[in-house]
C-alpha positions in Angstrom: -29.8 -0.3 -2.1 -28.6 -0.6 -5.5 -25.2 0.4 -6.7 -23.1 -0.5 -9.9 -19.9 0.7 -11.1 -17.8 -0.6 -14.2 -14.0 -1.0 -14.1 -11.6 -1.3 -17.0 -9.5 -4.4 -17.6 -5.8 -4.3 -17.3 -4.6 -5.0 -13.8 -8.0 -6.0 -12.8 -7.7 -9.3 -14.6 -4.2 -10.3 -13.6 -3.8 -13.8 -12.2 -3.7 -15.2 -8.6 -0.4 -15.3 -6.8 0.6 -17.1 -3.6 2.1 -15.6 -0.5 4.4 -17.9 1.4 7.6 -18.4 3.5 9.8 -21.0 1.9 10.8 -22.3 5.4 7.1 -22.6 6.5 5.8 -24.2 3.4 7.9 -27.1 2.2 11.1 -26.1 4.0 13.1 -24.5 1.2 12.9 -22.5 -2.0 13.3 -25.6 -4.2 10.5 -27.4 -2.2 8.1 -24.4 -2.7 9.0 -24.4 -6.4 7.9 -27.9 -6.6 4.7 -27.4 -4.9 4.0 -24.6 -7.4 4.8 -26.8 -10.2 3.1 -29.9 -8.7 0.0 -29.9 -6.6 -0.7 -26.1 -7.1 -0.1 -26.1 -10.8 -2.6 -24.1 -12.8 -3.7 -22.0 -9.8 -0.9 -19.3 -9.3 0.7 -17.0 -11.9 3.2 -15.8 -9.3 4.3 -16.1 -5.7 5.2 -13.5 -3.0 8.2 -15.1 -1.4 8.4 -13.6 2.2 12.0 -12.9 3.3 14.5 -15.5 2.7 17.5 -13.3 3.6 20.1 -14.1 6.2 18.6 -14.9 8.7 15.2 -15.9 7.8 14.3 -16.8 11.2 15.5 -13.6 13.0 13.6 -11.5 15.6 10.8 -10.6 13.1 10.7 -13.8 10.8 13.2 -12.2 8.2 12.0 -8.7 8.3 15.1 -8.0 10.4 17.9 -9.1 8.0 21.5 -8.9 8.9 22.4 -9.3 5.3 19.6 -8.1 2.9 21.7 -9.1 -0.2 22.1 -12.7 0.3 19.8 -15.8 0.3 20.0 -17.7 3.6 21.8 -20.7 2.6 19.6 -23.0 4.7 16.6 -22.1 2.2 18.7 -22.4 -1.0 20.6 -20.0 -3.5 20.0 -17.4 -5.9 19.8 -20.1 -8.5 16.9 -21.6 -6.7 15.3 -18.2 -6.8 15.9 -18.0 -10.5 14.4 -21.4 -10.9 11.3 -20.4 -9.0 11.0 -17.3 -11.1 11.1 -19.4 -14.3 7.7 -18.7 -16.1 6.0 -17.0 -13.2 6.1 -13.6 -11.4 8.1 -13.5 -8.1 7.4 -10.8 -5.7 10.3 -10.1 -2.9 10.4 -7.6 -0.1 12.8 -4.7 0.0 13.1 -3.7 3.7 13.5 -0.1 3.2 12.8 1.3 6.8 15.1 -0.6 8.9 18.0 -3.2 9.4 18.8 -5.7 12.1 20.7 -4.5 15.0 22.9 -7.7 14.5 23.9 -6.4 10.9 27.5 -5.7 10.4 27.2 -1.9 9.7 25.3 -1.3 12.8 27.7 -3.4 15.0 30.3 -1.1 13.6 28.3 1.7 14.9 27.9 0.2 18.3 31.6 -0.2 18.5 32.7 3.1 17.1 29.7 5.4 17.3 29.9 8.7 15.4 33.4 7.5 14.1 32.0 4.6 12.2 31.5 5.1 8.4 28.1 3.8 8.8 27.0 6.1 11.5 24.8 8.5 9.6 23.0 5.6 8.0 21.2 4.9 11.2 18.6 7.1 12.8 18.6 8.5 16.2 16.6 11.1 17.9 19.2 13.6 17.2 19.3 12.9 13.5 15.7 14.4 13.2 15.7 16.5 16.1 19.4 18.1 16.5 18.1 20.7 18.8 16.0 18.4 20.8 12.4 17.4 20.8 9.4 18.8 22.7 6.8 16.8 24.4 4.4 17.7 21.5 7.1 16.6 18.8 7.3 13.1 20.5 3.6 12.7 21.1 2.9 13.4 17.5 5.0 10.6 16.1 2.9 7.9 14.7 3.9 4.3 15.4 2.2 0.9 14.9 3.2 -0.1 18.4 2.6 1.1 21.9 5.0 3.7 23.3 7.7 5.8 21.5 9.7 4.6 18.7 13.1 4.9 20.4 15.5 2.5 22.3 18.3 3.4 24.6 21.5 1.7 23.2 25.3 2.2 24.2 27.2 3.4 21.0 30.8 3.5 21.7 30.2 4.1 25.4 27.6 6.8 24.8 23.9 6.1 25.8 21.8 7.3 22.7 18.2 7.1 21.7 18.2 4.9 18.6 15.0 5.2 16.4 13.4 1.7 16.4 9.9 2.0 14.9 9.1 -1.6 15.0 11.2 -3.4 17.6 14.5 -2.9 19.6 16.0 -5.3 17.2 15.4 -3.3 14.1 17.1 0.2 13.8 15.7 2.6 11.3 17.7 3.8 8.3 18.2 7.3 7.3 16.9 7.6 3.7 18.6 10.9 3.2 22.1 9.4 3.2 23.9 8.2 0.2 25.1 5.1 2.1 21.2 4.0 2.5 20.6 4.5 -1.1 23.7 2.5 -2.2 22.6 -0.2 0.1 19.0 -0.4 -1.2 20.2 -0.2 -4.9 22.6 -3.2 -4.1 19.5 -5.2 -2.9 17.4 -4.3 -5.8 20.0 -5.1 -8.2 20.6 -8.7 -6.6 16.8 -9.3 -6.7 16.0 -8.2 -10.2 19.2 -10.2 -11.4 17.6 -13.2 -10.0 14.3 -12.7 -11.7 12.2 -10.9 -9.2 9.7 -9.1 -11.1 7.8 -7.0 -8.3 9.3 -5.3 -5.4 7.2 -5.0 -2.2 8.3 -1.8 -0.2 7.9 -2.9 3.3 6.8 -0.4 5.8 7.6 2.5 3.4 5.2 4.8 5.0 7.5 5.2 8.0 10.8 6.0 6.1 10.3 9.8 5.8 10.9 11.2 9.3 10.6 15.0 9.5 10.5 17.2 12.5 7.2 18.8 13.2 5.1 16.0 11.4 3.7 12.5 12.6 6.7 11.0 10.6 4.2 8.9 8.5 3.6 9.1 4.8 5.3 12.5 4.7 6.2 14.3 1.5 9.6 12.8 2.1 8.1 9.5 2.1 6.4 10.0 -1.2 9.5 11.4 -2.9 11.5 8.2 -1.6 8.9 5.9 -3.2 9.2 8.1 -6.5 12.8 7.5 -6.4 12.9 3.9 -5.9 10.1 3.5 -8.3 12.1 5.3 -11.0 15.1 2.8 -10.2 12.9 -0.1 -10.5 11.3 0.9 -13.7 14.6 1.3 -15.3 15.1 -2.4 -14.5 11.7 -3.6 -15.8 10.1 -4.4 -12.4 7.2 -3.2 -10.7 6.6 -1.5 -7.2 4.0 -2.8 -4.6 3.6 -0.4 -1.6 2.6 -1.7 1.7 0.7 1.1 3.7 -1.6 0.6 6.6 -3.6 3.8 7.3 -6.8 5.5 6.7 -8.4 4.4 3.5 -8.0 7.9 1.9 -4.3 7.4 2.1 -4.7 4.2 0.1 -6.5 6.1 -2.5 -3.8 8.8 -2.5 -0.9 6.3 -2.7 -2.5 4.4 -5.4 -2.3 7.4 -7.9 1.6 7.4 -7.6 2.7 3.9 -7.5 2.2 0.7 -9.7 0.2 -1.3 -7.0 -1.1 -0.9 -3.5 -2.7 -3.6 -1.3 -6.5 -3.4 -0.8 -6.2 -3.8 3.0 -9.9 -2.5 3.4 -11.3 -5.7 1.7 -10.6 -8.2 4.5 -12.4 -6.5 7.4 -15.2 -5.3 5.1 -15.8 -9.0 3.9 -15.6 -10.2 7.5 -18.1 -7.5 8.5 -20.5 -8.4 5.7 -20.5 -12.1 6.4 -20.9 -11.7 10.1 -23.4 -9.1 10.3 -25.2 -9.5 7.0 -24.4 -6.0 6.2 -22.5 -5.7 2.7 -23.2 -1.7 2.4 -19.7 -0.7 3.6 -18.0 -3.4 1.3 -20.2 -2.0 -1.7 -19.4 1.5 -0.8 -15.8 0.5 -1.0 -16.1 -1.3 -4.2 -17.3 2.0 -5.6 -14.4 4.1 -4.8 -11.5 1.7 -4.4 -8.5 2.1 -6.8 -8.1 -0.8 -9.3 -4.3 -1.1 -9.3 -4.4 -3.4 -6.2 -3.2 -6.6 -4.7 -6.2 -8.0 -2.8 -5.8 -10.2 0.3 -7.8 -11.9 3.0 -5.1 -12.6 5.4 -1.4 -12.1 5.3 1.7 -12.8 7.4 0.7 -9.8 9.5 -2.8 -10.9 10.4 -6.1 -9.0 9.7 -5.8 -5.2 9.8 -8.6 -3.1 11.1 -6.9 0.3 11.0 -7.6 0.4 7.1 -11.4 0.8 7.5 -11.9 2.8 10.7 -11.5 6.6 11.7 -8.1 7.2 13.1 -5.7 9.7 14.0 -4.0 9.9 10.5 -7.0 11.7 9.0 -8.7 13.4 12.0 -12.3 14.4 11.3 -12.7 12.0 8.5 -15.0 9.0 9.0 -13.8 5.4 8.4 -15.6 2.8 6.0 -16.9 1.4 9.4 -17.5 3.2 12.6 -15.5 2.6 15.7 -18.3 0.7 17.3 -18.5 -1.6 14.2 -14.9 -2.2 14.4 -15.2 -3.1 18.2 -18.0 -5.5 17.4 -16.1 -6.9 14.7 -12.8 -7.6 16.7 -15.1 -9.1 19.4 -16.8 -11.4 16.9 -13.5 -12.7 15.7 -12.2 -13.4 19.2 -15.6 -15.4 19.7 -15.6 -17.2 16.5 -12.0 -18.3 17.0 -12.8 -19.8 20.6 -10.6 -17.0 22.1 -7.3 -18.1 20.5 -7.2 -14.8 18.6 -7.4 -12.8 21.8 -4.3 -14.7 23.0 -2.3 -13.4 20.2 -3.7 -9.9 19.9 -3.4 -6.5 21.7 -1.1 -6.5 24.6 -1.4 -10.3 25.0 1.7 -11.1 23.1 4.9 -9.3 21.8 5.8 -7.6 18.5 2.3 -6.4 17.8 0.5 -3.8 15.7 -1.9 -1.8 17.7 -4.5 -2.2 14.8 -4.4 -5.9 13.7 -6.0 -9.0 14.8 -3.8 -12.0 14.9 -5.9 -14.8 13.7 -6.1 -17.0 10.7 -9.1 -15.9 8.3 -10.5 -19.5 8.6 -10.7 -19.3 12.4 -12.1 -15.6 12.1 -15.1 -17.0 10.3 -15.6 -19.8 13.1 -14.0 -22.5 10.8 -17.2 -22.3 8.7 -16.4 -24.0 5.3 -19.2 -22.2 3.3 -18.5 -18.8 4.9 -14.8 -19.3 4.2 -15.3 -20.2 0.6 -17.7 -17.4 0.1 -15.1 -15.0 1.4 -12.5 -16.4 -0.9 -14.9 -16.3 -4.0 -15.5 -12.5 -3.1 -11.9 -11.7 -3.2 -11.4 -13.8 -6.3 -14.1 -11.7 -8.0 -13.0 -8.3 -6.9 -10.6 -6.4 -9.3 -7.0 -6.5 -8.5 -4.3 -9.2 -8.4 -5.5 -11.7 -5.8 -3.0 -13.0 -3.5 -3.7 -16.2 -1.4 -1.7 -16.6 1.9 -0.4 -20.0 2.3 -2.1 -20.6 5.6 -5.3 -19.3 4.2 -4.9 -21.7 1.2 -4.8 -24.5 3.4 -7.7 -23.2 5.6 -5.3 -23.3 8.6 -6.3 -22.9 12.2 -4.8 -20.7 14.7 -1.4 -22.4 15.8 -1.6 -21.9 19.5 1.2 -24.3 20.1 3.7 -22.2 18.0 2.3 -19.0 19.8 3.1 -20.5 23.2 6.6 -21.4 21.8 7.7 -18.0 20.5 5.3 -15.6 22.3 4.9 -13.8 19.1 1.3 -13.0 18.3 1.6 -13.2 14.5 3.1 -16.6 14.8 -0.4 -18.0 15.5 -1.0 -17.3 11.7 2.3 -18.6 10.5 2.3 -22.2 10.9 5.1 -24.5 9.6 3.7 -27.0 7.1 5.9 -30.0 6.0 5.4 -31.4 2.6 3.7 -34.4 4.1 1.4 -32.0 6.1 0.5 -30.1 2.8 -0.4 -33.4 1.3 -2.7 -34.2 4.2 -4.5 -30.8 4.0 -5.2 -31.0 0.4 -7.6 -34.0 1.1 -9.9 -31.7 2.9 -12.9 -30.6 1.0 -12.5 -26.8 2.1 -9.0 -26.8 0.7 -9.7 -28.6 -2.6 -12.7 -26.3 -3.4 -10.8 -23.2 -2.8 -7.8 -24.4 -4.8 -10.3 -25.2 -7.8 -11.8 -21.7 -7.3 -8.3 -20.2 -7.6 -7.6 -22.1 -10.8 -10.8 -20.9 -12.1 -10.0 -17.3 -11.6 -6.5 -17.8 -13.1 -8.1 -19.4 -16.3 -11.5 -18.2 -16.9 -11.7 -15.7 -19.9 -14.4 -13.6 -18.3 -11.7 -12.0 -15.9 -10.0 -10.4 -18.7 -13.1 -8.2 -19.4 -15.2 -5.5 -17.5 -16.3 -5.8 -13.9 -19.7 -4.4 -12.4 -21.1 -4.8 -8.9 -24.6 -4.6 -7.6 -26.2 -4.7 -4.2 -29.8 -5.3 -3.5 -30.6 -5.5 0.2 -28.2 -8.5 1.4 -27.6 -9.8 -2.2 -24.2 -8.8 -3.5 -23.6 -9.3 -7.3 -20.1 -9.4 -8.6 -19.9 -9.8 -12.5 -17.1 -10.0 -15.2 -18.1 -9.8 -18.8 -16.3 -10.0 -22.3 -18.0 -9.9 -25.6 -18.2 -13.7 -25.4 -18.0 -14.7 -21.7 -19.6 -14.0 -18.3 -19.0 -15.0 -14.8 -21.3 -13.7 -12.0 -21.0 -14.2 -8.3 -24.4 -13.8 -6.6 -24.2 -14.0 -2.8 -26.7 -13.4 0.0 -24.3 -12.2 2.9 -27.1 -12.6 5.4 -27.4 -16.5 4.8 -23.8 -17.1 3.4 -25.5 -18.7 0.2 -24.3 -18.1 -3.2 -24.2 -19.3 -6.8 -21.9 -18.6 -9.6 -23.4 -18.2 -13.1 -21.2 -18.8 -16.2 -22.0 -18.1 -19.9 -20.1 -18.3 -23.1 -19.8 -20.0 -26.2 -23.7 -20.4 -26.4 -23.9 -22.3 -23.2 -24.8 -21.2 -19.6 -24.6 -23.0 -16.4 -25.1 -22.2 -12.4 -22.7 -23.6 -10.1 -23.1 -23.8 -6.3 -20.0 -25.7 -5.4 -16.7 -24.3 -6.1 -15.4 -27.7 -6.8 -17.6 -27.9 -9.9 -16.1 -24.5 -11.4 -14.5 -25.4 -14.7 -10.8 -25.3 -15.1 -8.4 -26.3 -17.8 -8.2 -29.9 -16.3 -12.1 -30.2 -17.1 -11.7 -29.4 -20.9 
């Protein structure tokens, strides 16, 4: 099979970014800034700073803020965030779907019920189904967790069904209410005033609850995205939408926003390297949007819903079949020595039904060569490449942390001290990967045009300008690869990422 497709430049050539929790990579915002300017210098053009709000260590690692408008003082201050943003892009989460049950507004609702001025800001079953819901209504609601998205709570002495899409500690917001919009504008204003340049809309697909629908990526959700995008645009910042769903929804969403995640890429890369079959990956490269942020793993694990057939698009096939996904999941469990099985599915709390909790390194059996090829594929695919901090350090599954917290996703959320970072940077796989990221950030070919070509198991990813070229030639059946570079009348072939040229070599 032979396929090629050309992409324009623009967003396709944007530089790499790091994804990190400040508390889990160095311990504070200032320490993370020191890493970015120090041992990671020259590699990253920006950083997605995972939730640093009060409290950063809540029930969902900061995605359940009590106060979304303040920096947790244990991590630093707004001034520290401004310093981090100096000369680089900073991405921060706007948690649009929910708020902590420990937040002051919701505690007021618990105390006063409908008499609270905040009562209409939070969703209950009655908010969307004022006349009651049928069995069909409830069974139709899409939720990324087992069971229905409601929790029985006592509000001013009355037992109510509160809408809790993700956990019983995160109560959903009613985006129709002026108080919700005022709150979210305040959050955006604080972030942009501190130098944040991109807003990641967390779980935005769930905000538009409408009776008679599955309550996911509804027309109301899209209208909300447009509204918040307009507000962000007035402040000169971009929007990144986080949506896990059928791949067709990613294509649709990409048409209306600045950036979407390419969540299909990680499982397709794993499938290619584990089975030697790059056809699904090459098929995706031919149709995927270019205004993407690419990842291998993230704080939420490795999604598989994005490549398979599912209930969100009945009758539409996925990029992989259900059997291929089952085989991929089992292969990950085997390669991780069973540690991913301990953290996924019903084995641990607070889990998505459609993700595997595992470091990407362990998903490939801690095989340095395969892992470096996976990262190179990501770095050569158009979009903004984001590298998760555990992935950057080729981390193993943290079974001890999983046992401590019982939270499946913590297996891929190790807490690195600065001393531990220094130790990890001595490993070949980490140094080679970091050099490849620097190469991606600096080589002029990535400001040109992208093409891809598949011939059997050989996949070629090529970037070219009038003067420069960089081509990754990989055999996914053997995991071997070379990188050919040309420019200024000179050409060379590199087989070790440590040998890729960067500014330090010039």
